[in-house]
N, C-alpha and C positions, 0 to 999 in steps of 0.2 A: 591283552587284546585291545585293539583300537577300533572302536565303533564309530561309524560316520553316517551321514545322510547326504545324498548327492542328487543334483538335478535342479531344475528351475524352482523358484519360490512357490510353495504350495503344492509342488509335485515331486518332492524329494523321495528317493528310494533308500532303503537301508543298505548298508554295506560295511565292510571291514577292511582294514589295511593288513595285508599278510606279512609274513616274516621278511619278504623281499621288498617291502614298501609299495606293493601293487594293490590297487583297489579291486576288491571282489564284491560281487552283487549278492546280497542276502535276501532279496525279495521273495525267493521261493521257500525261504526258511521262516522268516517273520514278516509281518505286514509293514512294520515300521519300528524304529527304536523308541518305543513308548515307555512310560513309567513302569508298566508291568513286566517289561523285559529287563529291568535293572536289579531284580532280586538276586541273591547269591545263587539260588537254584537255577534261575533262567540264564544267568551269565555262565554258570558251569556247563549248562547244556550247549550253549553256543561255543564255548571253549573246546568242546570235544569234536567239533566239526573238522573234517579234512578240508582245509582251506584250498588246497590244490585242485579240488573238484568243484569249487564254487566258480561261477562264470566270471571271467576277467572283464573288467570295464575298460573299454578303449578310450583314448583321448584324455583330456583333462577337464572333466565336468565341474561345474560350480559345486562348491561344498556349502551345505546349509548348516544350521545349528545341529549338532550331533544328537540332540535329544528333542523329541517332539512333545508337545503338550506340557511344557514346564508350568507347574502350578504357581510356584513362588520363586521370585528372583531376589534373594536376600543379599544385602551388601554390608560390609564392615568398613568403617571409616577410621583413618589415622592409626592403622595397625602396624606401622613401622615408625620407630621413634624419630629417625632422621627425617622422615616425611612430615611428621607432626611439627618438627622444628622448622622446616622450610615453609610450612603453612602458617607459622606463627601461632600455633595452638598447643595447649598443654598435652602431655602424654596422658591418654585416658587410663583411669583406674579400672574401668570395666569396658568390654567391647562396645563400640558405638555401632548401633544397628539401624539401618534404614532399608528402604525397599526401592528397587528399580522396577519400573512398569514392565510387565511381560510383553507389552506391545513394542518395546524397544529392541527386542531380541532379533538378531539376524545372523547371516552366515559370516564366516571369518574374513572373507575377502570382498564382501559387498561394500559399496560406497557408504561413507559416513556423511550424513547431511547436516549442514549447519542449520540450527533453528532460525526461524524468521527473526531478523534483527539481532542475532547473537553476535557478540564481540569478544566473548571470553570462553570459547569452547576449548577444552583441555583433554589430555590423554592420561591413561593410567593402566599399565600392564598389571594383571592380577592373576593369581591362582584361583580357579573355581573348583568347588567341591560339589559333586553330584550325589544326592541322597538316593539310596537304593531300597531302604527298608524304613517303614514308619518309625519316627523317633519322637518320644515324648518323655521329658525328664530323664534323659540318659546320663550316665556318668562319663567322666573323661576316660576312665579305664576301658569302657565298652564302646566308646564313640565310633571307632573305626568299623565296628560291626555293622553300622548303619550306612556306611559309605559305599557307593557303587564304584566310583572312580573320580578322575580329575580332568580338568580341561583348562584351556587358555581363555582368558576374558580381557577385553579392553573396556574398562569402566569409563566410557566417555562421559565428560562432565561439563556442564555450562556453569562457570563459577559465579557469574552475576546472579543467575537464577538460584543457585545453590546457597550463596552466602549473603547476598545483598537484597533479597526480595522478601525476607521474613519467613517465618514458619520453618518447616523441616527441610532437610536436604533433598527430599524426593523430587521436587520440581526441577532441579538441575541435573537429575540423574536418569530420568526416564523418557527423555525426548526420543522421537522416532529415530531409529538406527543407532542409538547410544549403547547397544548391548551386543556387540559382536562376540560370538561364542564358537569355539572350535579351533582347528579343523576337525578334531576328533575327541571322543571321550576315551581316556586310557583307564582300563580297569585297575583297581587298587593293587592287585597282585603284581603289576608291572611298575608300581611306584612304592617301593618298600619304605622309603623315608620322604614324605612330602615336605619335610622341613630342611631339605638339602637340595633345592632346585635352583639353578641359575635362571635369571629372568632379565630381559632386556627390551628396550624400545628405541627405535630410531625415527627421527623426523627428517624427511628429505635426505636420507643417507647419513645424518649426523646422530651419533649415539647420545641419547638424552637420559635414559634410565639403564642402569647396570647394577642389578642387585641379586639377592638370594633370599629364598623363603626362610632361611635359618635366622634372619634378623626380625621376623615377626614378633610383635609384643605378645600376641595371643595366637598359639599354634592351632593346627587343624582340630585336634581332639578337644581343646578348650572351646573353640568356636561352635562345633557341633553340639557339645554338651550345653553350652551357655544358651544358644539360640533355642534349643529344645525346651528350655525352662519357660519360654515366653510364647511359643507357638509350636504346634505339632508340625514337624518336618515330614513331608510325604515323599514317596518315590518320585523322582523326576525334579524335585526342587533343587535349585542351585544356590550355593552360598559363594559369593565372590569376596575375597579375603583381605583386600587392602593392597596398597601399592608402595614400592620403595621410593626413595627420593628421585627427583629429576623431572617432576611435572612442570608444565609451562608456567603455572602460577608462582612457583617458587624460585624461578631463575633470577640470579643477581649478577650484576657486573660491578666489580670493584666495591663489593659490599652493599651496593644499592639495588633495590628492587628493579628488575627489568623484565617483567613477565613476557612470555611469548605464547600466543594463542593460535589455534588452527585457523587457516584461511583457505578459501577455495583454491584448488589445484595442489594443495600439499599432499604428500604421500607419507603414510605412517606404516611402519613395519615393526612387528613385535613377536616375541617368542619366549617359551619356557622350556627348559631342558626336558626332553622326552615327550613334550605335549604339543609339538608342532609350532607353526608360525602363522601369523596373519599379515595381510597386506591390504591397506585401505586407501582409497582416494577420497579426498575431502571435496564435497560438492556443495553448491548453493541450495537453499531451501527450494523444495518443489512441492507445490500444492497438491 
């Protein structure tokens, strides 16, 4: 099942994508795709709906973040060995955990805004894990029992703020518009193996990232279990799991560093197998 939220910012309605790829309205069934709709019981109830009888949504409305009221936006750094290498950083012995501000969350095709004075804004295609059941000190063996589904994330990052301004990575990861999520959340029953998903990102039509979740250092079950040792994961929380190589910071020409960063007017497209695609225009800072 593919759950979505569609409509103008702040006025999104719940919906789902049917077996024919058509958008159906869910607003007469649930008020919104809220954390309490992500439990196994609630999702099973939705799965039993006759989708052909749900109202068909005409046109191509804006897609919002597929989950409302996300409590925590947890992120994992350097989770692909080849991305760590291109970043000039050692392969981590344990997952690197940081937070993205929930105020950065937006729809998958909304404009990405360059922070004021930014010169090093970068892209990162990532697999997102959506928590469906409260998780605290869970084992790897049982980790997937606490997962509602998966989504596509662009972990937009300002590298100067992240790496050159002291302190934690958070300040370069949570700027406004730096968290496009969606277009939909795919329930875990439709993703039997989250460690076998092709992922890609293009900048102005040029393929920059072309990877697969199978090359993660720490897989989905490890990450859910690990993060739950340090904080209680609650329904609606999202964990974004790291990116494969091909980010702008790591670009080299003839063996020499030649980073490429986002600028006004650029177009970014990205996708993960089965989880849909995003398209973003890069725009200047707006007060």
